[in-house]
C-alpha positions as CSV (number, residue, x, y, z in Angstrom):
1,M,0.0,0.0,0.0
2,H,1.4,3.4,-0.9
3,N,-0.3,6.0,1.3
4,R,-2.2,6.7,4.4
5,K,-5.4,7.7,2.5
6,S,-5.5,4.2,0.9
7,E,-4.9,2.6,4.3
8,I,-7.8,4.5,5.8
9,S,-10.1,3.6,3.0
10,L,-9.2,0.0,3.2
11,S,-9.7,0.0,7.0
12,K,-13.2,1.4,6.5
13,L,-14.1,-1.3,3.9
14,M,-12.7,-3.9,6.3
15,S,-14.9,-2.5,9.1
16,R,-18.0,-2.7,6.8
17,L,-17.2,-6.3,5.9
18,L,-16.1,-7.6,9.2
19,R,-18.2,-5.5,11.6
20,H,-21.4,-4.4,9.9
21,T,-22.7,-6.0,6.7
22,P,-20.7,-9.2,5.8
23,E,-23.8,-10.8,4.4
24,E,-24.2,-8.1,1.7
25,F,-20.8,-9.2,0.3
26,G,-21.3,-12.9,0.7
27,L,-18.7,-13.0,3.5
28,R,-19.4,-15.8,6.1
29,L,-18.2,-15.1,9.5
30,D,-17.8,-17.7,12.3
31,P,-20.7,-17.2,14.6
32,E,-18.6,-17.8,17.7
33,D,-15.7,-15.3,17.2
34,G,-16.7,-13.3,14.1
35,S,-13.6,-14.4,12.1
36,C,-13.2,-15.6,8.5
37,P,-10.3,-16.9,6.5
38,L,-7.9,-14.1,5.5
39,Q,-7.9,-15.3,1.9
40,Q,-11.7,-15.2,1.8
41,L,-11.6,-11.6,2.9
42,I,-9.0,-10.8,0.3
43,R,-11.1,-12.3,-2.4
44,V,-14.2,-10.4,-1.3
45,I,-12.3,-7.1,-1.2
46,Q,-10.6,-7.7,-4.6
47,S,-14.0,-8.4,-6.1
48,Q,-15.1,-4.8,-5.3
49,P,-14.6,-2.1,-7.9
50,G,-11.3,-0.4,-7.5
51,W,-9.9,-2.9,-4.9
52,S,-8.3,-5.5,-7.1
53,W,-4.8,-4.4,-6.0
54,V,-5.3,-5.4,-2.3
55,T,-2.9,-8.1,-1.0
56,A,-2.5,-9.9,2.4
57,E,0.4,-7.4,3.1
58,D,-2.0,-4.5,2.7
59,I,-4.5,-6.0,5.1
60,E,-1.7,-6.8,7.6
61,Q,-0.6,-3.1,7.4
62,V,-4.1,-2.0,8.2
63,V,-4.2,-4.4,11.2
64,A,-0.8,-3.2,12.5
65,N,-1.5,0.5,12.1
66,S,-5.1,0.7,13.3
67,D,-5.3,3.3,16.1
68,K,-7.9,1.4,18.0
69,Q,-6.5,-2.0,17.0
70,R,-9.9,-2.9,15.5
71,F,-8.8,-6.1,13.7
72,E,-6.9,-9.2,14.7
73,I,-5.2,-11.8,12.6
74,R,-4.7,-15.3,14.2
75,E,-3.0,-17.8,12.0
76,D,-4.9,-17.7,8.7
77,R,-8.1,-16.0,10.1
78,I,-9.0,-12.4,10.6
79,R,-11.7,-10.7,12.6
80,A,-12.9,-7.4,14.0
81,R,-12.2,-7.3,17.7
82,Y,-15.3,-5.4,18.7
83,G,-18.0,-3.1,17.4
84,H,-20.0,-5.7,15.5
85,S,-23.5,-4.9,14.4
86,H,-24.2,-8.4,12.9
87,D,-24.5,-11.6,15.1
88,K,-23.3,-11.1,18.6
89,V,-19.7,-12.3,18.9
90,Q,-19.0,-14.3,22.0
91,Y,-16.0,-13.6,24.3
92,S,-14.8,-15.5,27.3
93,P,-15.3,-13.8,30.7
94,G,-12.2,-12.2,32.1
95,N,-10.8,-10.5,35.2
96,P,-10.4,-6.8,34.5
97,P,-8.3,-4.3,36.3
98,Q,-10.0,-2.6,39.3
99,V,-10.8,0.5,37.2
100,L,-11.9,0.7,33.5
101,Y,-12.8,3.8,31.5
102,H,-15.6,4.8,29.2
103,G,-15.6,7.9,27.0
104,T,-18.8,9.7,26.3
105,N,-20.0,13.2,25.8
106,T,-22.1,15.7,27.9
107,Q,-25.3,15.0,25.9
108,A,-25.2,11.3,26.8
109,L,-24.3,11.9,30.5
110,S,-27.7,12.4,32.0
111,P,-29.2,9.1,30.8
112,I,-26.0,7.2,31.8
113,L,-26.2,8.6,35.3
114,Q,-29.9,7.5,35.5
115,E,-29.7,4.1,33.7
116,G,-26.0,3.2,33.7
117,L,-23.9,2.3,30.7
118,R,-25.9,0.3,28.1
119,S,-24.8,-1.1,24.8
120,M,-27.4,1.0,22.9
121,N,-27.0,0.0,19.2
122,R,-23.9,-2.0,19.8
123,Q,-23.5,-5.5,21.2
124,Y,-21.6,-4.5,24.3
125,V,-20.5,-1.5,26.3
126,H,-16.9,-0.7,25.4
127,L,-14.5,0.1,28.2
128,S,-10.7,0.5,28.2
129,E,-7.9,0.0,30.6
130,G,-6.6,3.6,30.1
131,T,-8.0,6.9,29.1
132,H,-6.5,7.0,25.6
133,F,-9.1,4.8,23.9
134,A,-11.8,6.2,26.1
135,S,-10.9,9.7,25.0
136,M,-10.8,8.8,21.3
137,A,-14.3,7.2,21.6
138,G,-15.8,10.0,23.7
139,S,-14.5,13.0,21.8
140,R,-16.2,12.1,18.5
141,R,-19.6,13.6,19.4
142,G,-19.2,16.7,21.6
143,E,-17.5,17.7,24.8
144,L,-15.6,14.8,26.3
145,V,-16.6,13.2,29.5
146,I,-14.7,10.2,30.9
147,L,-16.4,7.8,33.3
148,S,-14.4,5.5,35.5
149,V,-15.9,2.1,36.3
150,D,-15.3,0.3,39.6
151,T,-15.1,-3.2,38.2
152,R,-15.2,-4.9,41.6
153,K,-18.4,-3.1,42.6
154,A,-19.8,-3.9,39.1
155,E,-18.9,-7.6,39.5
156,Q,-20.7,-7.7,42.9
157,A,-23.7,-6.3,41.0
158,G,-23.6,-9.2,38.6
159,V,-21.7,-7.5,35.7
160,V,-19.5,-9.9,33.6
161,F,-16.5,-8.4,31.8
162,Y,-15.0,-9.8,28.6
163,Y,-11.6,-9.0,27.3
164,A,-11.6,-8.1,23.6
165,G,-7.9,-7.5,23.3
166,N,-5.7,-4.4,23.2
167,E,-6.8,-3.0,26.5
168,V,-10.5,-3.1,25.5
169,W,-13.0,-4.7,27.8
170,L,-16.7,-5.3,27.1
171,A,-19.8,-5.7,29.3
172,D,-23.5,-6.1,28.5
173,S,-24.2,-3.1,30.8
174,V,-22.8,-1.3,33.9
175,P,-25.0,0.1,36.7
176,A,-24.8,3.9,37.2
177,S,-23.7,3.2,40.8
178,C,-20.4,1.8,39.6
179,C,-19.5,4.8,37.5
180,A,-17.8,8.1,38.5
181,V,-17.7,11.1,36.2
182,H,-14.5,13.0,35.2
183,F,-14.8,16.2,33.2
184,N,-11.8,17.5,31.3
185,L,-9.7,14.6,32.5
186,D,-6.0,14.9,31.9
187,P,-4.7,11.3,31.1
188,E,-1.6,12.2,33.1
189,E,-3.8,12.5,36.3
190,I,-4.6,8.8,36.3
């Protein structure tokens, strides 16, 4: 791949294929982990107008350079780590750090404080071990608010956490009583 613009475009196409509408392209994902053979993904991408040039090396470059580490290659299979809007991908329960973070914005804060963190139109609530990923996610739609989640308190309330890789944790929901609000949080403060 020759430039960053091509890499970003390929990443968006891969997200569409692996996270959102695989069936529109005839891509069959494993119902357990959301993966498919890397060669199958390459064939599907190459069949799209303007994408015949894509190689395994191009896809590996996108996987390696993704700011949120959205994709994962294991042996000869590839998958989106999280953010699926097709069949719910299953993860094994894990033991998270005592505190996880969730980025949101001021408009979403009031419902969160009343109802807790819910997956909304996603399969899971996304949480991170540090504020970097939480900040990227929360700053997309308005003034950033970072929530810290007391995972021990959440586990006592029945929340199960799943490790999705690259410091990202998932949960079906998190009660409001387990969340603390941080406005204008400097990541160096944590």
